[in-house]
C-alpha positions in Angstrom: 77.7 -223.0 208.8 74.8 -224.0 207.0 75.4 -224.4 203.2 72.1 -225.7 201.9 71.8 -222.1 199.9 73.5 -219.1 199.3 70.7 -217.1 200.1 69.7 -213.3 199.2 71.0 -209.8 200.2 70.4 -206.3 199.7 73.6 -203.9 199.3 73.0 -200.0 199.8 76.2 -198.0 199.2 76.6 -194.4 200.8 79.4 -192.8 198.7 80.0 -190.1 201.2 83.2 -189.5 203.3 84.8 -186.8 205.3 88.0 -187.6 203.8 89.3 -189.9 201.4 91.8 -192.4 202.9 94.8 -192.8 201.0 94.8 -196.2 200.7 90.9 -196.6 199.7 89.7 -197.5 196.2 86.0 -197.7 197.0 83.7 -195.3 195.3 83.9 -192.6 198.1 83.5 -188.9 197.7 84.0 -185.8 199.8 81.0 -183.1 199.7 82.4 -180.1 201.8 79.0 -178.3 201.1 76.8 -181.0 202.7 74.4 -183.7 201.4 70.8 -183.8 201.3 70.6 -187.2 203.2 67.0 -187.8 203.0 67.3 -187.2 199.2 69.4 -189.6 198.6 67.8 -191.9 201.0 64.6 -191.5 198.6 66.9 -192.0 195.8 68.3 -195.4 197.3 64.5 -196.6 197.7 63.3 -195.5 194.2 66.5 -197.7 192.7 65.6 -200.7 194.9 62.2 -200.7 193.8 63.5 -201.0 190.3 65.8 -204.0 191.3 62.5 -205.5 193.2 60.9 -205.5 189.7 64.1 -207.1 188.4 64.5 -209.9 190.8 61.0 -210.2 191.8 60.0 -211.8 195.7 62.5 -213.4 197.3 63.0 -214.2 201.0 65.6 -211.3 202.2 68.5 -212.9 204.2 70.5 -210.1 204.7 71.3 -205.8 204.2 74.3 -204.3 204.2 75.0 -200.9 204.2 78.7 -200.0 202.8 80.7 -197.2 201.7 82.0 -194.6 201.8 80.6 -194.1 205.3 77.4 -195.3 205.9 77.7 -194.1 209.7 77.5 -190.6 208.3 73.8 -191.2 207.4 71.3 -189.8 209.4 69.3 -192.7 211.5 66.1 -191.2 210.2 67.7 -191.9 206.4 68.7 -195.5 207.6 65.2 -196.0 208.9 63.9 -194.8 205.6 65.7 -197.2 203.4 64.9 -200.2 205.8 61.2 -199.4 205.8 61.6 -199.3 201.8 63.2 -202.7 201.9 60.4 -204.0 204.1 58.0 -202.9 201.9 59.8 -204.3 198.7 60.9 -207.8 200.0 59.8 -208.1 203.8 62.4 -207.7 206.2 62.1 -210.5 208.9 63.3 -210.5 212.2 66.0 -213.0 211.5 67.4 -211.0 208.7 71.0 -209.8 209.4 71.2 -205.6 208.8 74.8 -204.8 208.9 76.1 -201.0 208.8 79.6 -200.2 208.2 81.0 -197.6 211.1 83.8 -195.3 211.4 84.6 -194.9 215.4 84.5 -191.1 215.5 82.6 -189.5 218.6 80.0 -187.9 216.5 79.1 -190.8 214.4 79.0 -193.3 217.6 76.3 -191.0 219.2 74.3 -192.2 216.1 74.4 -196.1 217.2 71.3 -196.0 219.4 69.2 -194.4 216.2 70.6 -197.1 213.8 69.6 -200.0 216.6 65.8 -198.5 216.5 65.9 -198.3 212.7 66.2 -202.0 212.5 70.7 -202.6 212.5 71.6 -205.5 214.2 75.2 -205.6 213.3 77.9 -203.0 213.3 81.1 -203.4 211.4 83.7 -201.0 212.9 86.4 -199.9 211.0 89.0 -199.3 213.8 91.8 -200.1 211.3 95.0 -199.8 213.5 95.8 -199.6 217.3 98.5 -197.2 216.8 97.7 -193.6 216.7 100.6 -192.9 214.2 99.6 -195.3 211.8 96.0 -193.8 212.0 97.4 -190.4 211.0 99.1 -192.1 207.9 96.0 -194.0 206.9 93.9 -191.1 206.9 92.1 -191.7 209.7 89.7 -189.2 211.6 90.1 -191.0 214.9 92.3 -192.1 217.7 92.8 -195.3 219.1 91.1 -194.5 222.3 88.1 -192.9 220.3 88.0 -196.1 218.5 88.0 -198.5 221.0 85.2 -196.3 223.2 83.1 -196.4 219.5 83.9 -200.3 219.7 82.8 -200.9 223.0 79.5 -198.4 222.8 78.5 -200.5 219.5 79.5 -203.8 221.5 77.0 -202.8 223.8 73.9 -201.6 221.7 74.2 -204.1 219.0 73.9 -208.0 219.3 76.5 -208.4 216.9 79.8 -206.5 215.9 83.0 -207.0 213.7 86.5 -205.4 214.7 88.0 -204.4 211.5 91.7 -203.9 211.1 94.2 -203.3 208.6 97.6 -205.0 208.6 101.0 -205.4 206.8 101.2 -201.6 206.9 104.6 -199.8 206.4 107.4 -200.7 208.5 104.9 -203.0 210.6 107.0 -205.6 212.3 105.9 -209.2 213.7 106.4 -208.2 217.6 104.1 -204.6 216.6 101.4 -206.4 214.8 101.3 -209.5 217.9 100.8 -206.7 220.4 98.3 -204.8 218.1 96.3 -208.3 217.4 96.9 -209.3 221.1 95.1 -206.1 222.1 92.1 -206.3 219.5 91.3 -209.7 220.5 90.8 -208.6 224.0 88.2 -206.5 222.7 86.7 -208.3 220.1 83.3 -210.0 220.5 82.8 -212.6 218.1 84.1 -211.6 214.6 87.0 -209.7 213.2 87.9 -208.7 209.8 91.4 -208.5 209.5 92.6 -207.3 205.9 96.3 -206.8 204.6 96.9 -203.7 203.3 97.3 -203.8 199.2 98.2 -200.7 197.1 95.5 -200.4 194.7 95.5 -198.5 191.5 93.9 -194.9 191.5 94.7 -194.2 195.0 97.5 -191.9 196.8 99.3 -194.9 198.2 99.4 -196.0 194.3 101.1 -193.2 193.7 103.6 -192.6 196.5 104.3 -196.3 196.3 105.3 -196.3 192.5 107.6 -192.8 193.4 109.7 -194.8 195.8 108.5 -193.0 198.8 106.0 -195.8 200.2 107.4 -199.1 201.4 105.4 -202.3 202.3 106.1 -205.8 203.9 107.6 -207.9 201.1 106.2 -211.1 200.5 107.8 -213.0 202.8 107.0 -210.4 205.7 103.4 -210.1 204.5 103.3 -214.0 204.5 104.7 -214.4 208.3 102.4 -211.5 209.0 99.4 -213.4 207.9 100.7 -216.8 209.5 100.9 -215.0 212.7 97.1 -213.3 212.5 95.9 -217.4 211.8 97.6 -218.6 214.8 96.6 -215.7 217.0 92.9 -215.7 216.1 92.5 -219.6 216.0 94.2 -219.5 219.4 91.4 -217.1 220.6 88.4 -219.4 219.0 87.7 -217.0 216.0 87.7 -219.5 213.0 89.4 -218.3 210.0 85.8 -218.6 207.7 87.2 -216.4 205.0 90.6 -215.5 203.8 90.4 -212.2 205.8 87.5 -213.2 208.2 87.6 -214.9 211.6 84.4 -215.6 213.8 83.4 -217.7 216.7 80.8 -220.5 215.2 77.1 -218.7 214.5 79.3 -214.9 214.0 80.0 -215.2 210.4 78.9 -212.2 208.3 75.8 -213.5 206.6 75.8 -211.1 204.2 79.3 -211.7 203.0 78.8 -215.3 202.7 76.2 -214.3 200.3 78.7 -213.1 198.1 81.3 -216.1 198.9 78.8 -218.7 198.1 77.6 -216.9 194.8 74.2 -216.0 195.7 71.9 -213.0 194.5 71.9 -209.9 195.5 70.0 -206.4 194.7 72.8 -203.3 194.7 71.6 -199.8 195.1 73.7 -196.6 195.3 76.3 -194.8 193.2 78.6 -197.5 192.0 76.8 -200.4 193.3 77.3 -204.0 192.3 74.1 -206.7 191.9 74.2 -210.3 190.8 70.2 -211.1 189.9 68.8 -214.3 188.4 65.8 -213.9 186.4 63.9 -216.7 184.8 66.2 -216.3 181.9 69.7 -215.3 182.8 72.2 -214.1 185.6 72.8 -210.7 185.3 75.8 -208.8 186.5 74.5 -205.2 187.4 76.5 -202.0 188.5 75.5 -198.5 189.0 77.0 -194.7 188.0 79.9 -194.0 190.5 79.1 -190.4 190.3 76.8 -189.6 193.1 74.9 -186.3 191.6 74.8 -188.4 188.1 73.4 -191.2 189.8 70.9 -189.2 191.7 69.6 -187.4 188.6 69.4 -190.5 186.5 67.2 -192.1 189.3 64.9 -189.4 189.2 64.6 -189.6 185.6 64.4 -193.4 185.0 64.3 -195.0 188.4 67.6 -196.3 188.0 71.0 -195.4 187.2 72.4 -198.7 185.9 75.5 -198.2 183.3 75.8 -202.3 183.2 73.5 -205.0 182.9 75.3 -207.9 181.2 73.9 -211.5 180.9 76.6 -213.8 182.5 77.3 -217.0 180.3 77.6 -220.4 182.1 81.6 -220.1 181.9 81.4 -216.6 183.5 79.2 -218.1 186.3 81.5 -220.9 186.9 84.3 -218.5 187.1 82.7 -216.2 189.2 81.6 -219.1 191.7 85.5 -220.2 191.6 87.0 -216.8 192.4 84.3 -216.5 195.2 83.8 -219.8 196.7 87.4 -220.6 197.1 88.2 -217.8 199.6 86.3 -219.9 202.0 87.6 -222.3 204.3 84.6 -224.6 203.1 85.5 -224.4 199.5 83.3 -225.0 196.4 80.6 -227.7 195.6 81.5 -229.8 192.4 77.9 -230.5 191.7 76.9 -226.7 191.8 79.8 -225.6 189.9 78.6 -228.6 187.3 75.0 -227.1 187.4 76.3 -223.6 186.5 78.5 -224.5 183.8 77.1 -227.7 182.7 80.6 -229.4 182.5 82.8 -231.0 185.5 86.0 -229.9 186.6 88.4 -232.9 185.0 89.4 -235.4 188.0 93.1 -235.8 186.8 93.3 -232.1 187.0 91.9 -231.9 190.8 94.4 -235.0 191.6 97.1 -232.8 190.7 96.2 -230.1 192.7 95.6 -232.3 195.7 99.2 -234.2 195.2 100.9 -230.4 195.1 99.1 -229.4 198.2 97.0 -226.7 196.7 93.6 -228.2 197.3 91.4 -230.5 199.2 88.7 -232.6 198.0 86.4 -234.5 200.3 83.1 -235.6 198.7 81.3 -233.1 196.6 83.8 -229.9 197.9 86.8 -228.7 196.9 88.4 -226.0 199.0 91.9 -224.4 199.1 94.6 -225.3 201.1 96.7 -222.5 202.9 99.3 -222.8 200.4 96.6 -222.6 197.7 95.0 -219.6 199.2 98.6 -217.9 198.8 98.4 -218.6 194.9 94.6 -218.4 194.7 94.7 -216.6 191.2 96.9 -219.3 189.5 94.6 -222.1 191.4 91.3 -220.6 190.1 92.9 -220.7 186.7 94.2 -224.1 186.8 91.2 -225.6 188.2 89.1 -223.6 185.6 91.7 -224.8 182.7 92.5 -221.5 181.3 
């Protein structure tokens, strides 16, 4: 992978879903009365114009439509936003344009429209290859619908990701092995494989703390994780990040911008951004409520609720948090440039001795043991 620079991306948040999944803590909203998609697309373009004024001209490496459920966007709305992005920064032929998609038959019909608009990568949220578990996860599709949609995406888009959630309630090693083997037969270069986590504010959180939901304990979850690494590695899909596996050259370029601590402009309800100006690096976030966000954008051109200057210490800590998720790790020279100080050699030597990190030339990376205790590892490296 190229490590010459972290790049610059644009994140577009589409907050609407057909239903709220019980495990999801993303900023997503159900609107049974329908949504004026083109009005929201115009709001997205307006807020992106404000972000362009903040960050100035940049070489755009990627665009990512996340949510929510971006595959509920009409293709003409996606086209409108991409045209605005092209006018603001220039959307070259080499830029990666990703859209997250739910694999229902209705949304899959839009795939050709998205491709015509300029989307060249789709991340398909299959989430499970078990109909009973899909129902428990609140998904609106069956296994066969998901596979049909993924195959369609694979035929239409140059790059696709097959996304699954594991460590689900009651999931055995044998069941996950069979499920992952089936997924690997379908996958085409990239898989995002996430362990289920119980997040505050979700229905699963309430059920878990009421004793009505049981998830794998730490040892079982670790065994599921190790099985995942073994099977994907055997299939040639390198674990380039904790939860992401790819053939060489198939890595998510947009997510690499996050993990390599690059800049990105975010637009839409609840979107976040990191933008470097001549004076500062800013941490930005917008209003979460979709209707409130739209009103604010119409009134003032943006719906920012946070625009904080990141200190040198903040930047170094964020770089550790993001970069140590990557197999390639972090650059010590870049950490020193961000913070104005180096990580003490004795501190690194102790972590190498404990088997928590590797240290080669300028790069420090977490070992598999270190990634299992990543928060503690980051705190020790940062000296806090």
